[in-house]
ZAROVO-244445 format. One record per residue: residue in one letter; x, y, z of N, C-alpha, C in turn. Coordinates in pm, whole numbers, plus 50000, padded with zeros to 5 digits. Each point is the difference from the previous one (the first is absolute). Layout:
N
{pt 'A' {X Y Z} {X Y Z} {X Y Z}} ...
END
This chain:
177
{pt 'X' {44043 39094 84060} {50022 50003 49857} {50148 50023 49972}} {pt 'X' {50046 49945 49891} {50137 50024 49954} {49997 50021 49851}} {pt 'X' {50069 50104 49956} {50014 50025 49858} {50149 50009 49970}} {pt 'X' {50038 49940 49888} {50141 50002 49958} {50008 50036 49853}} {pt 'X' {50104 50075 49966} {50025 50034 49861} {50135 49942 49962}} {pt 'X' {50000 49906 49905} {50125 49934 49960} {50019 49998 49849}} {pt 'X' {49919 50071 49926} {50012 49997 49854} {50130 50067 49957}} {pt 'X' {50067 49939 49902} {50125 50059 49953} {50039 49942 49865}} {pt 'X' {50070 50084 49924} {50073 49953 49883} {50144 50045 50018}} {pt 'X' {50094 49927 49941} {50141 50022 50028} {50085 49988 49874}} {pt 'X' {49996 50101 49914} {50086 49993 49881} {50146 50025 50038}} {pt 'X' {50089 49945 49922} {50144 50021 50020} {50053 50078 49881}} {pt 'X' {50092 50089 50027} {50066 50074 49893} {50047 50136 50046}} {pt 'X' {50084 50061 49920} {50048 50135 50029} {49886 50099 49981}} {pt 'X' {49991 50096 50089} {49889 50095 49997} {49987 50073 49866}} {pt 'X' {50108 50047 49945} {49991 50077 49877} {49976 49915 49877}} {pt 'X' {50011 49868 50015} {49970 49909 49890} {49858 49944 50012}} {pt 'X' {49934 50029 50110} {49865 49950 50025} {49899 50095 49938}} {pt 'X' {49899 49945 49939} {49892 50082 49945} {49934 50077 50115}} {pt 'X' {49989 50132 49989} {49937 50078 50107} {49859 49951 50034}} {pt 'X' {49930 49944 49904} {49867 49947 50027} {50008 49882 50097}} {pt 'X' {50106 49919 49988} {50018 49888 50092} {50031 50052 50141}} {pt 'X' {50085 50100 50009} {50032 50058 50131} {49874 50055 50066}} {pt 'X' {49918 50069 49924} {49875 50053 50053} {49907 49886 50041}} {pt 'X' {49997 49894 49923} {49916 49884 50032} {50044 49936 50132}} {pt 'X' {50132 49990 50020} {50053 49946 50127} {49949 50084 50117}} {pt 'X' {50010 50132 49987} {49953 50088 50108} {49849 49988 50019}} {pt 'X' {49926 49989 49891} {49854 49989 50009} {49959 49872 50072}} {pt 'X' {50063 49889 49967} {49964 49872 50062} {50056 49990 50142}} {pt 'X' {50129 50021 50015} {50066 49974 50128} {49965 50104 50106}} {pt 'X' {49996 50127 49963} {49968 50107 50095} {49853 50040 49991}} {pt 'X' {49951 50022 49879} {49861 50041 49982} {49902 49896 50052}} {pt 'X' {50035 49873 49986} {49914 49894 50054} {49983 50013 50150}} {pt 'X' {50109 50030 50069} {49994 50020 50145} {49910 50118 50035}} {pt 'X' {50015 50109 49927} {49917 50118 50024} {49852 49965 49982}} {pt 'X' {49968 49926 49895} {49861 49960 49975} {49946 49910 50110}} {pt 'X' {50080 49903 50043} {49956 49909 50107} {49979 50077 50129}} {pt 'X' {50094 50087 50035} {49987 50078 50123} {49875 50088 49997}} {pt 'X' {49980 50068 49890} {49886 50091 49987} {49867 49925 50007}} {pt 'X' {49998 49880 49943} {49876 49921 49999} {49971 49934 50135}} {pt 'X' {50103 49951 50067} {49978 49917 50119} {50011 50074 50133}} {pt 'X' {50092 50092 50011} {50030 50057 50131} {49891 50086 50063}} {pt 'X' {49925 50080 49926} {49898 50080 50068} {49902 49918 50084}} {pt 'X' {49954 49888 49949} {49906 49915 50076} {50071 49934 50119}} {pt 'X' {50125 49959 49980} {50076 49940 50111} {50023 50103 50110}} {pt 'X' {50031 50123 49962} {50021 50107 50097} {49870 50030 50073}} {pt 'X' {49891 49999 49926} {49868 50023 50061} {49970 49894 50106}} {pt 'X' {50037 49874 49973} {49980 49890 50096} {50103 50004 50113}} {pt 'X' {50114 50063 49974} {50103 50011 50103} {50085 49876 50018}} {pt 'X' {50003 49915 49896} {50084 49880 50012} {50033 49946 49861}} {pt 'X' {50105 49919 49997} {50041 49935 49877} {50149 50013 49977}} {pt 'X' {50047 49923 49904} {50143 49998 49964} {50015 50044 49856}} {pt 'X' {50099 50085 49976} {50033 50044 49864} {50144 49960 49972}} {pt 'X' {50019 49915 49901} {50133 49949 49966} {50034 50042 49858}} {pt 'X' {50113 50065 49985} {50048 50036 49867} {50130 49926 49973}} {pt 'X' {50015 49954 49878} {50121 49928 49960} {50091 50095 49924}} {pt 'X' {50114 50028 50061} {50105 50075 49933} {50106 49898 49961}} {pt 'X' {50126 50036 50015} {50109 49911 49962} {50129 50050 50061}} {pt 'X' {50092 49909 50021} {50134 50040 50040} {50057 50097 49896}} {pt 'X' {49960 49982 49875} {50049 50085 49892} {49951 50144 50015}} {pt 'X' {49896 50022 50077} {49956 50136 50030} {50088 50068 50103}} {pt 'X' {50084 49922 50068} {50094 50052 50099} {50140 50003 49941}} {pt 'X' {50039 49889 49943} {50133 49983 49940} {49978 49987 49850}} {pt 'X' {50000 50113 49927} {49969 49994 49858} {50103 49921 49921}} {pt 'X' {49952 49927 49902} {50089 49922 49916} {50005 50055 49859}} {pt 'X' {50116 49997 49943} {50012 50037 49859} {49915 49904 49918}} {pt 'X' {49949 50045 49890} {49913 49925 49909} {49859 49979 50056}} {pt 'X' {49971 50058 50116} {49867 49987 50060} {49947 50136 50043}} {pt 'X' {50036 50104 49927} {49968 50137 50040} {49853 50029 50017}} {pt 'X' {49918 49961 49905} {49856 50029 50009} {49938 49922 50116}} {pt 'X' {50036 49873 50013} {49947 49917 50108} {50043 50056 50135}} {pt 'X' {50129 50031 50016} {50051 50053 50126} {49931 50131 50036}} {pt 'X' {49983 50087 49902} {49933 50128 50024} {49856 49980 50045}} {pt 'X' {49930 49907 49937} {49861 49975 50038} {49991 49944 50141}} {pt 'X' {50094 49915 50037} {49997 49940 50134} {50042 50099 50108}} {pt 'X' {50088 50095 49966} {50032 50108 50094} {49876 50087 50022}} {pt 'X' {49924 50024 49893} {49876 50077 50012} {49899 49928 50089}} {pt 'X' {49993 49868 49989} {49911 49920 50086} {50038 50021 50146}} {pt 'X' {50129 49999 50030} {50044 50018 50139} {49961 50137 50054}} {pt 'X' {50029 50105 49923} {49967 50134 50047} {49849 50019 50015}} {pt 'X' {49923 49952 49905} {49854 50013 50006} {49946 49930 50125}} {pt 'X' {50047 49878 50025} {49953 49925 50116} {50040 50068 50130}} {pt 'X' {50122 50051 50004} {50047 50068 50122} {49916 50125 50029}} {pt 'X' {49974 50078 49899} {49918 50120 50019} {49856 49962 50035}} {pt 'X' {49946 49900 49932} {49865 49951 50029} {49989 49957 50146}} {pt 'X' {50100 49928 50047} {50002 49958 50141} {49995 50121 50093}} {pt 'X' {50088 50097 49975} {50007 50115 50091} {49874 50086 49994}} {pt 'X' {49934 50004 49886} {49874 50074 49990} {49886 49928 50072}} {pt 'X' {50017 49869 50024} {49892 49919 50059} {50045 49919 50120}} {pt 'X' {50104 50045 50067} {50060 49918 50106} {49911 49981 50122}} {pt 'X' {49901 50083 50019} {49909 49984 50114} {49864 49944 49958}} {pt 'X' {49997 49934 49885} {49873 49953 49943} {49959 49861 50048}} {pt 'X' {50090 49928 50067} {49972 49863 50039} {50048 49898 49897}} {pt 'X' {50048 50047 49887} {50053 49909 49897} {50145 49967 50027}} {pt 'X' {50041 49884 49950} {50141 49962 50004} {50052 50003 49857}} {pt 'X' {50119 50055 49983} {50062 50013 49868} {50130 49923 49997}} {pt 'X' {50029 49940 49885} {50129 49933 49979} {50040 50015 49854}} {pt 'X' {50119 50054 49980} {50058 50007 49866} {50114 49899 49998}} {pt 'X' {49983 49894 49924} {50100 49893 49996} {50095 50024 49883}} {pt 'X' {50130 49984 50028} {50105 50031 49902} {50090 49877 49981}} {pt 'X' {49951 49896 49935} {50080 49878 49987} {50102 50008 49888}} {pt 'X' {50098 49909 50005} {50085 49980 49883} {49919 49919 49899}} {pt 'X' {50065 49934 49909} {49929 49913 49905} {49920 49894 50077}} {pt 'X' {49877 49977 49955} {49913 49899 50061} {49961 49902 49891}} {pt 'X' {49998 49874 50032} {49968 49894 49903} {49852 50009 49963}} {pt 'X' {49971 50087 49904} {49864 50022 49950} {50005 49995 49848}} {pt 'X' {49884 50011 49939} {49995 50002 49853} {50079 50118 49943}} {pt 'X' {49996 50113 50069} {50075 50117 49954} {50149 49970 49997}} {pt 'X' {50052 49939 50105} {50143 49969 50004} {50035 49886 49904}} {pt 'X' {49912 49903 49985} {50026 49891 49906} {50012 50053 49858}} {pt 'X' {49921 50100 49967} {50010 50063 49868} {50137 50065 49985}} {pt 'X' {50045 50069 50104} {50132 50064 49995} {50112 49897 49991}} {pt 'X' {49987 49891 50075} {50103 49895 49996} {50011 49937 49862}} {pt 'X' {49890 49994 49930} {50001 49938 49867} {50055 50092 49892}} {pt 'X' {50008 50129 50029} {50042 50094 49897} {50130 50072 50034}} {pt 'X' {49998 50088 50096} {50112 50089 50027} {50098 49946 50103}} {pt 'X' {49950 49939 50105} {50086 49960 50112} {50116 49911 49959}} {pt 'X' {49984 49906 49907} {50117 49918 49964} {50118 50082 49948}} {pt 'X' {49975 50120 49951} {50108 50085 49950} {50064 50086 50108}} {pt 'X' {49944 50001 50119} {50056 50081 50108} {50107 49923 50075}} {pt 'X' {50107 50069 50041} {50107 49932 50073} {49955 49945 50135}} {pt 'X' {49907 50069 50068} {49955 49957 50132} {49855 50039 50018}} {pt 'X' {49919 49909 50050} {49859 50034 50019} {49963 50014 50147}} {pt 'X' {50083 49956 50092} {49972 50016 50141} {49897 49901 50052}} {pt 'X' {49947 50035 50114} {49908 49914 50074} {49862 49994 49934}} {pt 'X' {49941 49880 49993} {49863 49982 49954} {49922 49931 50112}} {pt 'X' {49893 50063 50046} {49922 49948 50111} {49877 49925 49951}} {pt 'X' {49952 49911 50082} {49873 49934 49976} {49888 50093 50051}} {pt 'X' {49883 49997 49938} {49892 50090 50040} {49962 49991 50148}} {pt 'X' {50004 49881 50059} {49960 49986 50140} {50091 50078 50094}} {pt 'X' {50127 50015 49964} {50093 50079 50081} {49956 50147 50001}} {pt 'X' {49957 50048 49886} {49953 50139 49989} {49871 50019 50079}} {pt 'X' {49908 49906 49988} {49872 50008 50073} {50025 49999 50151}} {pt 'X' {50089 49913 50046} {50034 49997 50144} {50055 50134 50047}} {pt 'X' {50082 50062 49918} {50058 50130 50037} {49892 50109 50003}} {pt 'X' {49903 49992 49910} {49889 50095 50002} {49922 49985 50131}} {pt 'X' {49973 49877 50039} {49927 49976 50126} {50077 50057 50119}} {pt 'X' {50132 49980 50002} {50082 50057 50109} {49993 50153 49999}} {pt 'X' {50008 50056 49882} {49993 50146 49984} {49869 50054 50059}} {pt 'X' {49889 49940 49962} {49870 50045 50049} {49986 49977 50150}} {pt 'X' {50041 49883 50048} {49989 49969 50143} {50083 50093 50087}} {pt 'X' {50116 50042 49949} {50089 50087 50078} {49972 50149 49977}} {pt 'X' {49906 50031 49912} {49967 50139 49974} {50108 50076 49924}} {pt 'X' {50078 49928 49922} {50104 50063 49920} {49942 50036 49863}} {pt 'X' {50053 50102 49939} {49951 50041 49869} {50066 49922 49887}} {pt 'X' {50129 49970 50013} {50073 49932 49893} {50041 49860 50040}} {pt 'X' {49990 49908 49904} {50047 49862 50018} {50111 49977 49900}} {pt 'X' {50113 49948 50049} {50116 49972 49916} {50035 49852 50010}} {pt 'X' {49932 49914 49925} {50026 49857 50012} {50134 49960 49938}} {pt 'X' {50068 49911 50067} {50126 49947 49949} {50120 50079 50048}} {pt 'X' {50106 49930 50024} {50124 50063 50048} {50056 50099 49899}} {pt 'X' {49992 49968 49871} {50053 50088 49897} {49927 50135 50002}} {pt 'X' {49871 49998 50019} {49923 50124 50004} {50038 50083 50122}} {pt 'X' {50008 49936 50115} {50035 50071 50122} {50139 50063 49989}} {pt 'X' {50094 49926 49945} {50134 50053 49979} {49997 50114 49897}} {pt 'X' {49923 49983 49894} {49989 50102 49897} {49947 50132 50053}} {pt 'X' {49903 49995 50090} {49943 50121 50059} {50109 50076 50077}} {pt 'X' {50075 49928 50081} {50107 50062 50078} {50109 50055 49909}} {pt 'X' {50041 49920 49903} {50107 50042 49909} {49959 50123 49919}} {pt 'X' {49876 50004 49954} {49952 50114 49921} {50006 50129 50082}} {pt 'X' {49963 49990 50128} {50001 50119 50085} {50141 50045 50037}} {pt 'X' {50086 49903 50029} {50134 50034 50048} {50103 50018 49890}} {pt 'X' {49988 49922 49893} {50102 49998 49896} {49939 50004 49860}} {pt 'X' {49929 50107 49965} {49933 50002 49869} {50096 49989 49882}} {pt 'X' {50117 50058 50009} {50095 49991 49888} {50052 49858 49983}} {pt 'X' {50018 49930 50110} {50044 49860 49993} {49895 49915 49930}} {pt 'X' {49874 50025 50031} {49891 49927 49935} {50007 50020 49848}} {pt 'X' {50021 50124 49957} {50009 50026 49856} {50123 49933 49939}} {pt 'X' {50111 50000 50071} {50121 49935 49947} {49976 49850 49981}} {pt 'X' {49939 49938 50099} {49969 49857 49991} {49904 49974 49885}} {pt 'X' {49900 50086 49984} {49903 49985 49892} {50068 50012 49864}} {pt 'X' {50087 50098 49984} {50074 50016 49874} {50087 49878 49972}} {pt 'X' {50068 49951 50103} {50085 49881 49981} {49916 49879 49960}} {pt 'X' {49885 49982 50067} {49915 49885 49972} {49939 50006 49860}} {pt 'X' {49961 50119 49958} {49934 50015 49871} {50098 50018 49885}} {pt 'X' {50125 50027 50031} {50101 50009 49896} {50009 50134 49929}} {pt 'X' {49944 50106 50061} {50018 50134 49942} {49989 50106 50107}} 
END
């Protein structure tokens, strides 16, 4: 069996200008959805001693972007929840993968491209869904917890760990504030 949680909404805007109800809704859908899926599916999978659990986070959960505060926060929560879930169940026979892609050519990203992205100075790498799926398969096959598809994501992970202030400077320059 394999279960995956990929539900998400991605509003753009400054945190203090965003309706708090929208911020809460982002957390409810993006993070709360994962909690609901895990709670519903994992006990039976653990009982059977096999299966794959895939959670969709985002590069933005690692390298936060200005104007995406609620989304980035929800995706960081997805990463921590999945990591703790894995460690609590690491001897269960299940395989876990938390995938953290950059922008992926999906309906969610197409909505962003039609509204906010044209106003951004740089949007970075956009992957096709099959690239992300292939990386998930590699993650599960190799027994790794995190999948970082795309060169930009892999570089972002390293840069965030080694040079967090540089990441923020680049983000400020790109966003214009």
